[in-house]
One Martini backbone bead per residue (centre of mass of N, CA, C, O) as a GRO file, in nm:
protein
  262
    1MET     BB    1  22.817  39.119   5.652
    2PRO     BB    2  22.588  39.160   5.860
    3ALA     BB    3  22.508  38.992   6.143
    4HIS     BB    4  22.194  38.979   6.110
    5LYS     BB    5  22.208  38.850   5.823
    6LEU     BB    6  22.363  38.594   5.896
    7LEU     BB    7  22.152  38.488   6.095
    8SER     BB    8  21.918  38.469   5.894
    9LEU     BB    9  22.058  38.272   5.700
   10ALA     BB   10  22.099  38.043   5.904
   11VAL     BB   11  21.801  37.997   5.968
   12LEU     BB   12  21.715  37.931   5.680
   13LEU     BB   13  21.898  37.683   5.637
   14LEU     BB   14  21.787  37.516   5.877
   15SER     BB   15  21.486  37.508   5.772
   16ILE     BB   16  21.574  37.337   5.493
   17LEU     BB   17  21.736  37.081   5.563
   18PRO     BB   18  21.525  36.855   5.618
   19ALA     BB   19  21.415  36.851   5.328
   20ALA     BB   20  21.684  36.769   5.196
   21VAL     BB   21  21.721  36.501   5.349
   22VAL     BB   22  21.467  36.353   5.262
   23GLY     BB   23  21.376  36.381   4.981
   24LYS     BB   24  21.346  36.137   4.754
   25SER     BB   25  21.300  35.870   4.609
   26CYS     BB   26  21.591  35.664   4.609
   27GLU     BB   27  21.793  35.856   4.821
   28GLY     BB   28  21.816  35.713   5.129
   29HIS     BB   29  21.538  35.825   5.251
   30ASP     BB   30  21.302  35.911   5.487
   31LEU     BB   31  21.024  35.996   5.617
   32PRO     BB   32  20.861  36.112   5.852
   33PRO     BB   33  20.690  35.906   6.071
   34ASP     BB   34  20.453  36.155   6.111
   35GLY     BB   35  20.353  36.189   5.842
   36GLN     BB   36  20.200  36.219   5.540
   37ILE     BB   37  20.009  36.097   5.315
   38ARG     BB   38  20.056  35.979   4.974
   39VAL     BB   39  19.841  36.034   4.682
   40GLY     BB   40  19.828  35.871   4.361
   41VAL     BB   41  19.719  35.859   4.025
   42LYS     BB   42  19.763  35.612   3.765
   43LEU     BB   43  19.451  35.502   3.725
   44LYS     BB   44  19.156  35.616   3.607
   45LYS     BB   45  18.815  35.572   3.728
   46ASP     BB   46  18.477  35.575   3.661
   47CYS     BB   47  18.233  35.659   3.919
   48ASN     BB   48  18.006  35.669   4.135
   49ASN     BB   49  17.979  35.745   4.466
   50LEU     BB   50  17.846  35.469   4.549
   51ASN     BB   51  18.115  35.304   4.414
   52ARG     BB   52  18.301  35.408   4.622
   53ALA     BB   53  18.528  35.381   4.847
   54LYS     BB   54  18.437  35.285   5.188
   55LYS     BB   55  18.353  35.257   5.488
   56GLY     BB   56  18.274  34.900   5.542
   57GLN     BB   57  18.400  34.790   5.310
   58TRP     BB   58  18.513  34.549   5.088
   59ALA     BB   59  18.852  34.488   4.978
   60ARG     BB   60  19.025  34.404   4.672
   61ILE     BB   61  19.380  34.378   4.628
   62PHE     BB   62  19.657  34.478   4.448
   63TYR     BB   63  20.020  34.476   4.534
   64THR     BB   64  20.313  34.682   4.571
   65GLU     BB   65  20.611  34.666   4.779
   66SER     BB   66  20.831  34.939   4.887
   67PHE     BB   67  21.103  35.117   4.937
   68TYR     BB   68  21.172  35.453   4.956
   69ALA     BB   69  21.484  35.482   4.983
   70ASN     BB   70  21.555  35.237   4.734
   71CYS     BB   71  21.311  35.079   4.576
   72SER     BB   72  21.291  34.808   4.691
   73LEU     BB   73  21.151  34.507   4.703
   74ILE     BB   74  20.928  34.327   4.910
   75THR     BB   75  20.630  34.279   4.772
   76LYS     BB   76  20.378  34.072   4.590
   77VAL     BB   77  20.014  34.100   4.544
   78GLY     BB   78  19.797  33.866   4.380
   79GLU     BB   79  19.746  33.605   4.246
   80PRO     BB   80  19.444  33.482   4.342
   81ASP     BB   81  19.361  33.680   4.605
   82GLY     BB   82  19.513  33.886   4.732
   83TYR     BB   83  19.381  34.156   4.932
   84VAL     BB   84  19.164  34.151   5.222
   85PHE     BB   85  18.953  34.423   5.350
   86GLN     BB   86  18.815  34.643   5.587
   87ILE     BB   87  18.730  34.955   5.570
   88GLY     BB   88  18.825  35.090   5.889
   89ALA     BB   89  18.930  34.869   6.035
   90THR     BB   90  19.116  34.756   6.339
   91ASN     BB   91  19.184  34.421   6.260
   92GLY     BB   92  19.305  34.508   5.962
   93GLY     BB   93  19.546  34.637   5.811
   94LEU     BB   94  19.687  34.902   5.699
   95LYS     BB   95  19.652  35.235   5.729
   96ALA     BB   96  19.723  35.301   5.434
   97PHE     BB   97  19.484  35.149   5.313
   98HIS     BB   98  19.244  35.288   5.455
   99GLU     BB   99  19.326  35.576   5.339
  100GLY     BB  100  19.416  35.523   5.025
  101VAL     BB  101  19.125  35.391   4.904
  102VAL     BB  102  18.951  35.615   4.933
  103GLY     BB  103  18.749  35.664   4.636
  104MET     BB  104  18.774  35.418   4.479
  105CYS     BB  105  18.763  35.233   4.190
  106GLU     BB  106  18.722  34.990   3.997
  107GLY     BB  107  19.049  34.959   3.841
  108GLU     BB  108  19.207  35.138   4.004
  109LYS     BB  109  19.520  35.329   4.041
  110ARG     BB  110  19.768  35.362   4.307
  111LYS     BB  111  19.999  35.574   4.486
  112ILE     BB  112  20.154  35.503   4.804
  113THR     BB  113  20.291  35.704   5.069
  114ALA     BB  114  20.415  35.568   5.381
  115PRO     BB  115  20.465  35.634   5.676
  116ALA     BB  116  20.530  35.464   5.961
  117ASN     BB  117  20.246  35.527   6.107
  118LEU     BB  118  20.107  35.367   5.833
  119ALA     BB  119  20.278  35.108   5.869
  120TYR     BB  120  20.536  34.955   6.075
  121GLY     BB  121  20.679  35.158   6.238
  122GLY     BB  122  20.933  35.157   6.511
  123MET     BB  123  20.963  34.849   6.449
  124ALA     BB  124  21.111  34.588   6.362
  125LYS     BB  125  21.052  34.364   6.076
  126TYR     BB  126  20.977  34.039   6.000
  127MET     BB  127  20.993  33.896   5.659
  128LEU     BB  128  20.827  33.672   5.450
  129THR     BB  129  20.880  33.570   5.130
  130GLU     BB  130  20.880  33.392   4.847
  131ASN     BB  131  21.225  33.414   4.825
  132SER     BB  132  21.260  33.553   5.118
  133ASP     BB  133  21.419  33.732   5.380
  134LEU     BB  134  21.345  34.029   5.589
  135TRP     BB  135  21.404  34.361   5.698
  136ILE     BB  136  21.220  34.613   5.856
  137PRO     BB  137  21.293  34.903   5.952
  138PRO     BB  138  21.269  35.149   6.146
  139ASN     BB  139  21.079  35.402   6.013
  140ALA     BB  140  20.970  35.310   5.742
  141THR     BB  141  20.912  35.395   5.421
  142ILE     BB  142  20.626  35.313   5.213
  143MET     BB  143  20.543  35.174   4.895
  144TYR     BB  144  20.233  35.170   4.695
  145GLU     BB  145  20.083  34.967   4.441
  146ILE     BB  146  19.736  34.994   4.359
  147GLU     BB  147  19.462  34.763   4.284
  148MET     BB  148  19.120  34.765   4.231
  149MET     BB  149  18.920  34.470   4.215
  150MET     BB  150  18.711  34.487   4.476
  151LEU     BB  151  18.372  34.570   4.582
  152THR     BB  152  18.174  34.554   4.888
  153ALA     BB  153  17.870  34.627   5.077
  154GLN     BB  154  17.901  34.423   5.275
  155GLU     BB  155  17.915  34.370   5.617
  156GLU     BB  156  18.022  34.100   5.546
  157TYR     BB  157  18.202  33.853   5.463
  158PRO     BB  158  18.231  33.702   5.171
  159PRO     BB  159  18.152  33.371   5.159
  160ASP     BB  160  18.243  33.284   4.870
  161TYR     BB  161  18.530  33.406   4.894
  162MET     BB  162  18.625  33.254   5.140
  163LYS     BB  163  18.613  32.974   5.011
  164LYS     BB  164  18.813  33.035   4.784
  165MET     BB  165  19.053  33.095   4.972
  166PHE     BB  166  19.074  32.826   5.106
  167ASP     BB  167  19.138  32.664   4.850
  168ASN     BB  168  19.384  32.838   4.739
  169SER     BB  169  19.543  32.823   5.038
  170ALA     BB  170  19.600  32.532   5.123
  171LYS     BB  171  19.893  32.474   5.042
  172SER     BB  172  20.031  32.716   5.189
  173LEU     BB  173  19.931  32.638   5.471
  174ILE     BB  174  20.043  32.346   5.495
  175THR     BB  175  20.352  32.457   5.422
  176SER     BB  176  20.392  32.738   5.579
  177GLU     BB  177  20.356  32.969   5.417
  178ASP     BB  178  20.344  33.337   5.370
  179HIS     BB  179  19.988  33.372   5.313
  180ILE     BB  180  19.783  33.419   5.546
  181GLY     BB  181  19.780  33.727   5.565
  182HIS     BB  182  19.652  33.770   5.282
  183ALA     BB  183  19.410  33.568   5.291
  184ALA     BB  184  19.284  33.675   5.582
  185GLY     BB  185  19.343  33.987   5.655
  186VAL     BB  186  19.574  34.014   5.842
  187GLU     BB  187  19.809  34.216   5.971
  188ASN     BB  188  20.000  33.971   6.057
  189SER     BB  189  20.199  33.743   5.982
  190PHE     BB  190  20.274  33.462   6.148
  191PRO     BB  191  20.582  33.416   6.116
  192SER     BB  192  20.662  33.716   6.181
  193LEU     BB  193  20.539  33.717   6.463
  194VAL     BB  194  20.718  33.498   6.587
  195LYS     BB  195  20.992  33.628   6.524
  196THR     BB  196  20.946  33.895   6.673
  197ALA     BB  197  20.900  33.764   6.953
  198GLU     BB  198  21.178  33.628   6.971
  199LEU     BB  199  21.349  33.913   6.927
  200SER     BB  200  21.107  34.066   7.122
  201PRO     BB  201  21.027  34.003   7.438
  202GLU     BB  202  20.912  34.270   7.543
  203TRP     BB  203  20.690  34.290   7.335
  204ALA     BB  204  20.551  34.021   7.397
  205HIS     BB  205  20.478  34.096   7.693
  206SER     BB  206  20.307  34.349   7.618
  207LYS     BB  207  20.081  34.183   7.468
  208GLY     BB  208  20.033  33.895   7.563
  209VAL     BB  209  19.864  33.601   7.580
  210ASP     BB  210  19.588  33.669   7.445
  211TYR     BB  211  19.700  33.766   7.176
  212PHE     BB  212  19.844  33.494   7.090
  213GLN     BB  213  19.600  33.310   7.121
  214ALA     BB  214  19.429  33.444   6.900
  215LYS     BB  215  19.631  33.390   6.669
  216TYR     BB  216  19.630  33.088   6.696
  217ASP     BB  217  19.325  33.036   6.652
  218GLU     BB  218  19.314  33.159   6.371
  219ARG     BB  219  19.514  32.969   6.226
  220LYS     BB  220  19.387  32.700   6.307
  221MET     BB  221  19.129  32.738   6.147
  222PHE     BB  222  19.260  32.757   5.865
  223PHE     BB  223  19.414  32.491   5.874
  224ASP     BB  224  19.172  32.297   5.915
  225VAL     BB  225  19.016  32.373   5.662
  226ALA     BB  226  19.239  32.306   5.457
  227LYS     BB  227  19.278  32.010   5.538
  228ASN     BB  228  18.984  31.912   5.489
  229ASN     BB  229  18.973  31.986   5.191
  230ARG     BB  230  19.202  31.790   5.105
  231LYS     BB  231  19.077  31.529   5.208
  232LYS     BB  232  18.813  31.538   5.034
  233LYS     BB  233  19.004  31.551   4.757
  234GLY     BB  234  19.260  31.353   4.795
  235MET     BB  235  19.488  31.516   4.917
  236GLU     BB  236  19.763  31.621   5.036
  237TYR     BB  237  19.865  31.634   5.391
  238GLU     BB  238  19.907  31.791   5.701
  239ASP     BB  239  19.883  31.760   6.058
  240SER     BB  240  20.095  31.999   6.089
  241ASP     BB  241  20.218  32.324   6.219
  242PRO     BB  242  20.513  32.470   6.303
  243TRP     BB  243  20.402  32.758   6.379
  244LEU     BB  244  20.207  32.659   6.595
  245ASP     BB  245  20.420  32.529   6.775
  246LYS     BB  246  20.578  32.790   6.830
  247MET     BB  247  20.343  32.944   6.962
  248LEU     BB  248  20.303  32.753   7.203
  249LEU     BB  249  20.579  32.808   7.327
  250LEU     BB  250  20.537  33.108   7.368
  251ILE     BB  251  20.288  33.092   7.553
  252GLU     BB  252  20.425  32.922   7.773
  253GLU     BB  253  20.645  33.127   7.839
  254LEU     BB  254  20.451  33.359   7.925
  255LYS     BB  255  20.319  33.195   8.160
  256THR     BB  256  20.603  33.083   8.313
  257GLY     BB  257  20.901  33.213   8.224
  258LYS     BB  258  21.006  32.984   8.043
  259LYS     BB  259  21.238  32.883   7.824
  260GLY     BB  260  21.203  32.809   7.494
  261GLU     BB  261  21.206  32.656   7.168
  262LEU     BB  262  21.155  32.834   6.857
   0.00000   0.00000   0.00000
């Protein structure tokens, strides 16, 4: 074969190799971290355009989260609360949710494949699940199967639903289980945030004291409401939350530069 044809063939093979390496789900590879979101409809529901999910609305979803590379389950979020977030907001929810649910009707189901830039990014993440703890590796592609349970056009968080979440989440909050992230609609669950800060001190310093103080104040508010609800109902409750104590140590360390025990 002439040399110029061999060179052309080599260039062609090199151009298609990355696609072959990426492969399909469950084949051991992730998508490029800066890739495009993939959205597929698993169960279509009809509704008029006014009732379709759009920025500014509050959405309540159930979802299953899995690794793209090996299809193993990360977590499943369903009854009683699901996950609630304001579509398009910058202070809560993964980017994959904000982009992937736009246009959904209530009752609709979608499958979303999110590259790392729309999921957990380039830093390893520690996550506590209902049954175990695990690491999400850097630049992991994540798959979500989402069911749209509720949409509200209210500008503010639905107050009646907030009260319901406080009541339903009281036990898990008091026992420091890792449900506050889903119940409160915050971006990172509190225990995994503390663990990540412990294992990545440079990252913790880059975020700064004010960031962690705000996270502490947020969880403290939810903890106090849950505790008071249980006291009023004559239920057992705890006076302290060990994860709040750990966060206080972290904040003190960031302020003074002295190592505490998290």
